[in-house]
VEXFI-353225 format. One record per atom (N, C-alpha, C): atom name; x, y, z; residue number from 1. Coordinates in steps of 0.1 Angstrom, whole numbers, always signed. Layout:
# VEXFI-353225
R,CA,X,Y,Z,NUM .
...
***
This chain:
# VEXFI-353225
R,N,-61,-27,+275,1 .
R,CA,-61,-37,+271,1 .
R,C,-51,-51,+289,1 .
R,N,-53,-55,+290,2 .
R,CA,-46,-63,+304,2 .
R,C,-39,-69,+303,2 .
R,N,-26,-61,+314,3 .
R,CA,-11,-68,+318,3 .
R,C,-13,-77,+322,3 .
R,N,-6,-85,+313,4 .
R,CA,-10,-102,+320,4 .
R,C,+9,-101,+330,4 .
R,N,+9,-116,+328,5 .
R,CA,+28,-119,+332,5 .
R,C,+29,-119,+321,5 .
R,N,+30,-124,+311,6 .
R,CA,+31,-125,+294,6 .
R,C,+42,-109,+294,6 .
R,N,+30,-98,+297,7 .
R,CA,+29,-84,+291,7 .
R,C,+41,-81,+297,7 .
R,N,+35,-78,+314,8 .
R,CA,+40,-75,+326,8 .
R,C,+60,-77,+322,8 .
R,N,+59,-92,+320,9 .
R,CA,+78,-97,+319,9 .
R,C,+81,-83,+304,9 .
R,N,+71,-84,+287,10 .
R,CA,+82,-72,+278,10 .
R,C,+77,-58,+287,10 .
R,N,+73,-55,+293,11 .
R,CA,+73,-42,+298,11 .
R,C,+83,-33,+305,11 .
R,N,+89,-49,+321,12 .
R,CA,+102,-48,+325,12 .
R,C,+111,-50,+318,12 .
R,N,+108,-56,+306,13 .
R,CA,+124,-53,+298,13 .
R,C,+124,-39,+288,13 .
R,N,+111,-31,+287,14 .
R,CA,+113,-25,+284,14 .
R,C,+119,-6,+288,14 .
R,N,+115,-12,+301,15 .
R,CA,+113,+3,+311,15 .
R,C,+128,+2,+314,15 .
R,N,+133,-13,+322,16 .
R,CA,+148,-18,+320,16 .
R,C,+161,-11,+309,16 .
R,N,+157,-6,+298,17 .
R,CA,+162,-6,+291,17 .
R,C,+162,+13,+288,17 .
R,N,+153,+19,+286,18 .
R,CA,+142,+34,+291,18 .
R,C,+154,+44,+304,18 .
R,N,+151,+34,+311,19 .
R,CA,+154,+38,+325,19 .
R,C,+174,+36,+324,19 .
R,N,+178,+31,+315,20 .
R,CA,+193,+31,+309,20 .
R,C,+198,+42,+303,20 .
R,N,+189,+51,+299,21 .
R,CA,+190,+62,+291,21 .
R,C,+192,+77,+301,21 .
R,N,+191,+70,+314,22 .
R,CA,+197,+82,+326,22 .
R,C,+198,+77,+339,22 .
R,N,+206,+84,+346,23 .
R,CA,+222,+83,+360,23 .
R,C,+210,+82,+371,23 .
R,N,+197,+85,+368,24 .
R,CA,+187,+85,+382,24 .
R,C,+180,+79,+378,24 .
R,N,+168,+72,+393,25 .
R,CA,+156,+71,+391,25 .
R,C,+153,+79,+384,25 .
R,N,+137,+75,+372,26 .
R,CA,+124,+83,+364,26 .
R,C,+112,+75,+369,26 .
R,N,+103,+74,+365,27 .
R,CA,+88,+71,+369,27 .
R,C,+86,+75,+356,27 .
R,N,+81,+62,+347,28 .
R,CA,+88,+58,+340,28 .
R,C,+68,+58,+336,28 .
R,N,+62,+56,+319,29 .
R,CA,+45,+54,+323,29 .
R,C,+44,+42,+314,29 .
R,N,+32,+34,+314,30 .
R,CA,+34,+25,+300,30 .
R,C,+19,+27,+295,30 .
R,N,+20,+29,+285,31 .
R,CA,+4,+27,+273,31 .
R,C,+8,+17,+262,31 .
R,N,-12,+11,+266,32 .
R,CA,-6,+3,+256,32 .
R,C,-21,+3,+240,32 .
R,N,-15,+9,+228,33 .
R,CA,-27,+10,+223,33 .
R,C,-25,+12,+209,33 .
R,N,-35,+11,+201,34 .
R,CA,-35,+7,+186,34 .
R,C,-28,+15,+176,34 .
R,N,-16,+7,+170,35 .
R,CA,-8,+14,+162,35 .
R,C,-9,+11,+140,35 .
R,N,+3,+13,+136,36 .
R,CA,-4,+12,+120,36 .
R,C,-5,-8,+119,36 .
R,N,-20,-8,+109,37 .
R,CA,-27,-14,+110,37 .
R,C,-37,-24,+117,37 .
R,N,-34,-14,+130,38 .
R,CA,-45,-21,+141,38 .
R,C,-32,-24,+151,38 .
R,N,-22,-29,+148,39 .
R,CA,-15,-41,+157,39 .
R,C,-14,-26,+174,39 .
R,N,-15,-40,+182,40 .
R,CA,-14,-32,+189,40 .
R,C,+4,-20,+198,40 .
R,N,+1,-11,+197,41 .
R,CA,+17,-11,+204,41 .
R,C,+23,-9,+217,41 .
R,N,+26,-17,+227,42 .
R,CA,+34,-11,+240,42 .
R,C,+49,+4,+240,42 .
R,N,+42,+8,+246,43 .
R,CA,+45,+23,+251,43 .
R,C,+57,+25,+264,43 .
R,N,+66,+22,+266,44 .
R,CA,+70,+28,+280,44 .
R,C,+81,+40,+276,44 .
R,N,+75,+55,+285,45 .
R,CA,+82,+64,+280,45 .
R,C,+84,+72,+297,45 .
R,N,+96,+82,+293,46 .
R,CA,+94,+88,+308,46 .
R,C,+90,+102,+303,46 .
R,N,+76,+109,+308,47 .
R,CA,+69,+122,+303,47 .
R,C,+78,+131,+300,47 .
R,N,+89,+136,+303,48 .
R,CA,+95,+148,+311,48 .
R,C,+109,+146,+304,48 .
R,N,+110,+133,+291,49 .
R,CA,+115,+133,+283,49 .
R,C,+120,+141,+274,49 .
R,N,+139,+146,+271,50 .
R,CA,+143,+158,+258,50 .
R,C,+139,+141,+249,50 .
R,N,+133,+154,+238,51 .
R,CA,+132,+144,+222,51 .
R,C,+149,+133,+219,51 .
R,N,+134,+119,+217,52 .
R,CA,+150,+112,+218,52 .
R,C,+156,+104,+222,52 .
R,N,+154,+102,+237,53 .
R,CA,+154,+95,+244,53 .
R,C,+141,+91,+257,53 .
R,N,+144,+82,+267,54 .
R,CA,+134,+77,+274,54 .
R,C,+119,+70,+267,54 .
R,N,+120,+66,+256,55 .
R,CA,+110,+59,+250,55 .
R,C,+116,+47,+240,55 .
R,N,+106,+35,+247,56 .
R,CA,+112,+21,+241,56 .
R,C,+96,+19,+237,56 .
R,N,+95,+10,+221,57 .
R,CA,+83,+10,+219,57 .
R,C,+92,-8,+214,57 .
R,N,+73,-17,+214,58 .
R,CA,+70,-23,+213,58 .
R,C,+59,-27,+204,58 .
R,N,+64,-35,+190,59 .
R,CA,+48,-42,+178,59 .
R,C,+44,-56,+189,59 .
R,N,+30,-57,+190,60 .
R,CA,+20,-67,+200,60 .
R,C,+18,-73,+186,60 .
R,N,+15,-82,+183,61 .
R,CA,+13,-98,+183,61 .
R,C,+1,-103,+187,61 .
R,N,-7,-120,+177,62 .
R,CA,-7,-129,+187,62 .
R,C,+3,-131,+193,62 .
R,N,-10,-136,+206,63 .
R,CA,-3,-146,+218,63 .
R,C,+7,-139,+226,63 .
R,N,+4,-125,+219,64 .
R,CA,+10,-117,+234,64 .
R,C,+24,-117,+226,64 .
R,N,+23,-122,+217,65 .
R,CA,+46,-122,+210,65 .
R,C,+44,-109,+208,65 .
R,N,+60,-100,+209,66 .
R,CA,+64,-90,+213,66 .
R,C,+77,-91,+199,66 .
R,N,+71,-79,+191,67 .
R,CA,+80,-80,+177,67 .
R,C,+89,-64,+178,67 .
R,N,+98,-61,+171,68 .
R,CA,+107,-51,+171,68 .
R,C,+122,-58,+172,68 .
R,N,+123,-43,+175,69 .
R,CA,+141,-48,+185,69 .
R,C,+141,-51,+193,69 .
R,N,+131,-49,+202,70 .
R,CA,+130,-48,+212,70 .
R,C,+126,-67,+218,70 .
R,N,+122,-75,+208,71 .
R,CA,+116,-84,+205,71 .
R,C,+119,-94,+208,71 .
R,N,+109,-103,+205,72 .
R,CA,+115,-121,+210,72 .
R,C,+112,-125,+198,72 .
R,N,+105,-120,+184,73 .
R,CA,+101,-120,+168,73 .
R,C,+104,-110,+160,73 .
R,N,+106,-117,+152,74 .
R,CA,+117,-111,+137,74 .
R,C,+99,-100,+133,74 .
R,N,+104,-85,+130,75 .
R,CA,+92,-78,+121,75 .
R,C,+83,-86,+107,75 .
R,N,+92,-92,+101,76 .
R,CA,+84,-106,+90,76 .
R,C,+79,-111,+92,76 .
R,N,+80,-119,+104,77 .
R,CA,+72,-132,+110,77 .
R,C,+60,-120,+110,77 .
R,N,+55,-108,+112,78 .
R,CA,+39,-103,+120,78 .
R,C,+33,-103,+106,78 .
R,N,+44,-93,+98,79 .
R,CA,+42,-88,+82,79 .
R,C,+35,-97,+78,79 .
R,N,+39,-112,+73,80 .
R,CA,+37,-123,+73,80 .
R,C,+22,-128,+79,80 .
R,N,+20,-129,+88,81 .
R,CA,+13,-140,+95,81 .
R,C,-1,-128,+93,81 .
R,N,+1,-109,+96,82 .
R,CA,-10,-110,+93,82 .
R,C,-17,-103,+81,82 .
R,N,-6,-110,+66,83 .
R,CA,-14,-107,+52,83 .
R,C,-7,-93,+48,83 .
R,N,+5,-84,+54,84 .
R,CA,+10,-76,+47,84 .
R,C,+18,-73,+43,84 .
R,N,+21,-86,+37,85 .
R,CA,+24,-90,+25,85 .
R,C,+24,-78,+13,85 .
R,N,+11,-79,+11,86 .
R,CA,+9,-68,-6,86 .
R,C,+8,-60,+0,86 .
R,N,+4,-48,+15,87 .
R,CA,-1,-35,+16,87 .
R,C,+4,-27,+5,87 .
R,N,-2,-17,-2,88 .
R,CA,-2,-4,-8,88 .
R,C,-2,+4,-2,88 .
R,N,+2,+6,+15,89 .
R,CA,+0,+26,+25,89 .
R,C,+15,+18,+30,89 .
R,N,+20,+28,+19,90 .
R,CA,+30,+31,+26,90 .
R,C,+33,+40,+41,90 .
R,N,+21,+48,+42,91 .
R,CA,+28,+54,+53,91 .
R,C,+24,+50,+70,91 .
R,N,+13,+35,+66,92 .
R,CA,+13,+27,+76,92 .
R,C,+26,+16,+81,92 .
R,N,+31,+16,+66,93 .
R,CA,+45,+9,+67,93 .
R,C,+52,+13,+74,93 .
R,N,+54,+27,+71,94 .
R,CA,+62,+33,+72,94 .
R,C,+61,+34,+90,94 .
R,N,+52,+38,+95,95 .
R,CA,+53,+39,+110,95 .
R,C,+48,+24,+116,95 .
R,N,+47,+15,+116,96 .
R,CA,+50,-1,+119,96 .
R,C,+73,+1,+118,96 .
R,N,+76,+4,+102,97 .
R,CA,+89,+0,+105,97 .
R,C,+99,+9,+114,97 .
R,N,+93,+24,+116,98 .
R,CA,+102,+33,+123,98 .
R,C,+98,+25,+142,98 .
R,N,+87,+21,+146,99 .
R,CA,+88,+21,+160,99 .
R,C,+92,+6,+158,99 .
R,N,+91,-3,+152,100 .
R,CA,+96,-19,+155,100 .
R,C,+115,-17,+156,100 .
R,N,+116,-4,+147,101 .
R,CA,+132,-3,+149,101 .
R,C,+137,+11,+152,101 .
R,N,+135,+16,+156,102 .
R,CA,+138,+28,+161,102 .
R,C,+128,+32,+168,102 .
R,N,+118,+27,+182,103 .
R,CA,+107,+31,+194,103 .
R,C,+104,+43,+186,103 .
R,N,+102,+48,+172,104 .
R,CA,+88,+59,+168,104 .
R,C,+94,+69,+171,104 .
R,N,+111,+73,+169,105 .
R,CA,+115,+83,+169,105 .
R,C,+123,+87,+164,105 .
R,N,+126,+81,+150,106 .
R,CA,+132,+82,+140,106 .
R,C,+124,+95,+135,106 .
R,N,+133,+104,+131,107 .
R,CA,+130,+118,+123,107 .
R,C,+133,+112,+105,107 .
R,N,+118,+114,+105,108 .
R,CA,+116,+112,+88,108 .
R,C,+112,+120,+83,108 .
R,N,+116,+118,+69,109 .
R,CA,+113,+132,+59,109 .
R,C,+106,+129,+43,109 .
R,N,+95,+122,+50,110 .
R,CA,+90,+107,+45,110 .
R,C,+77,+117,+32,110 .
R,N,+74,+124,+23,111 .
R,CA,+63,+132,+19,111 .
R,C,+53,+115,+10,111 .
R,N,+67,+112,+11,112 .
R,CA,+60,+99,-2,112 .
R,C,+64,+83,-2,112 .
R,N,+69,+82,+11,113 .
R,CA,+77,+66,+6,113 .
R,C,+75,+60,+1,113 .
R,N,+77,+50,-5,114 .
R,CA,+83,+44,-19,114 .
R,C,+75,+27,-19,114 .
R,N,+64,+19,-18,115 .
R,CA,+65,+6,-14,115 .
R,C,+71,+2,-32,115 .
R,N,+76,-18,-28,116 .
R,CA,+75,-19,-45,116 .
R,C,+67,-34,-39,116 .
R,N,+63,-39,-47,117 .
R,CA,+61,-59,-44,117 .
R,C,+68,-65,-57,117 .
R,N,+77,-69,-53,118 .
R,CA,+80,-82,-67,118 .
R,C,+90,-98,-64,118 .
R,N,+82,-104,-70,119 .
R,CA,+84,-120,-63,119 .
R,C,+85,-119,-49,119 .
R,N,+69,-124,-43,120 .
R,CA,+64,-127,-30,120 .
R,C,+80,-112,-20,120 .
R,N,+84,-101,-25,121 .
R,CA,+95,-93,-18,121 .
R,C,+80,-80,-17,121 .
R,N,+83,-77,-6,122 .
R,CA,+74,-62,+2,122 .
R,C,+90,-51,+0,122 .
R,N,+94,-42,-5,123 .
R,CA,+104,-29,+0,123 .
R,C,+95,-20,+0,123 .
R,N,+102,-11,+13,124 .
R,CA,+99,+3,+11,124 .
R,C,+110,+11,+20,124 .
R,N,+109,+19,+2,125 .
R,CA,+124,+33,+8,125 .
R,C,+115,+43,+11,125 .
R,N,+124,+48,+26,126 .
R,CA,+120,+61,+27,126 .
R,C,+140,+66,+35,126 .
R,N,+137,+80,+33,127 .
R,CA,+149,+88,+44,127 .
R,C,+153,+86,+56,127 .
R,N,+152,+88,+63,128 .
R,CA,+157,+87,+80,128 .
R,C,+170,+104,+84,128 .
R,N,+165,+116,+87,129 .
R,CA,+176,+122,+93,129 .
R,C,+178,+117,+103,129 .
R,N,+193,+113,+108,130 .
R,CA,+198,+117,+124,130 .
R,C,+205,+131,+130,130 .
R,N,+198,+136,+140,131 .
R,CA,+198,+139,+152,131 .
R,C,+205,+148,+156,131 .
R,N,+215,+149,+162,132 .
R,CA,+217,+166,+156,132 .
R,C,+217,+165,+142,132 .
R,N,+230,+162,+139,133 .
R,CA,+241,+168,+124,133 .
R,C,+230,+168,+113,133 .
R,N,+218,+165,+115,134 .
R,CA,+210,+164,+101,134 .
R,C,+212,+156,+91,134 .
R,N,+218,+143,+88,135 .
R,CA,+227,+135,+80,135 .
R,C,+210,+129,+76,135 .
R,N,+215,+126,+65,136 .
R,CA,+203,+122,+56,136 .
R,C,+204,+106,+53,136 .
R,N,+201,+94,+62,137 .
R,CA,+202,+82,+57,137 .
R,C,+193,+79,+38,137 .
R,N,+196,+72,+28,138 .
R,CA,+186,+65,+25,138 .
R,C,+185,+52,+28,138 .
R,N,+171,+49,+36,139 .
R,CA,+165,+29,+44,139 .
R,C,+159,+26,+34,139 .
R,N,+166,+15,+35,140 .
R,CA,+153,+0,+28,140 .
R,C,+148,-16,+31,140 .
R,N,+139,-13,+38,141 .
R,CA,+133,-26,+44,141 .
R,C,+127,-31,+36,141 .
R,N,+132,-45,+38,142 .
R,CA,+128,-55,+34,142 .
R,C,+124,-70,+34,142 .
R,N,+106,-78,+35,143 .
R,CA,+104,-85,+33,143 .
R,C,+101,-97,+26,143 .
R,N,+114,-111,+28,144 .
R,CA,+113,-114,+14,144 .
R,C,+97,-125,+20,144 .
R,N,+97,-133,+10,145 .
R,CA,+85,-146,+17,145 .
R,C,+89,-161,+22,145 .
R,N,+100,-157,+27,146 .
R,CA,+104,-168,+48,146 .
R,C,+116,-155,+45,146 .
R,N,+119,-164,+61,147 .
R,CA,+137,-150,+69,147 .
R,C,+134,-142,+79,147 .
R,N,+139,-134,+84,148 .
R,CA,+144,-121,+85,148 .
R,C,+141,-109,+77,148 .
R,N,+136,-101,+79,149 .
R,CA,+137,-90,+74,149 .
R,C,+147,-86,+74,149 .
R,N,+152,-75,+64,150 .
R,CA,+162,-68,+67,150 .
R,C,+160,-53,+58,150 .
R,N,+168,-44,+73,151 .
R,CA,+163,-34,+70,151 .
R,C,+185,-26,+69,151 .
R,N,+185,-17,+56,152 .
R,CA,+199,-9,+52,152 .
R,C,+201,+3,+55,152 .
R,N,+209,+10,+58,153 .
R,CA,+210,+22,+55,153 .
R,C,+218,+24,+49,153 .
R,N,+221,+35,+41,154 .
R,CA,+228,+43,+33,154 .
R,C,+228,+58,+32,154 .
R,N,+244,+56,+39,155 .
R,CA,+247,+77,+36,155 .
R,C,+235,+81,+21,155 .
R,N,+230,+93,+23,156 .
R,CA,+224,+97,+8,156 .
R,C,+240,+106,+5,156 .
R,N,+247,+109,+9,157 .
R,CA,+257,+118,+3,157 .
R,C,+267,+113,-7,157 .
***
């Protein structure tokens, strides 16, 4: 994928966020590759980073619109726009949520994430482990027919 002016602006934002993890300048790399459901994902990373640092990711939708916690668009709009409200692929949806909210580096203990559909609502439940404490969080991700996506985390203890 060619880096356009709009993509360069997104890349610059992700680089500034990744660079903020360090006290000194580091050489950051940028990659764009297909992600979950073949959605393009822009990754900015420091290849020598310690696990859990030096990486920022964004999902790229139509017209190079950026989705996720670092983007201008809400993930719910991306999911609805791609017709994913009825998906049964929990693993791909889990990958999408991981990239959108955790830069793809969340520790996920999910041999079987649970997906449910009720009254125009998509819901995904999974477990996230915090590093280095090992604390487990029960995560629920909800997308309704309209409005913003909702992500909640509850201590599982």
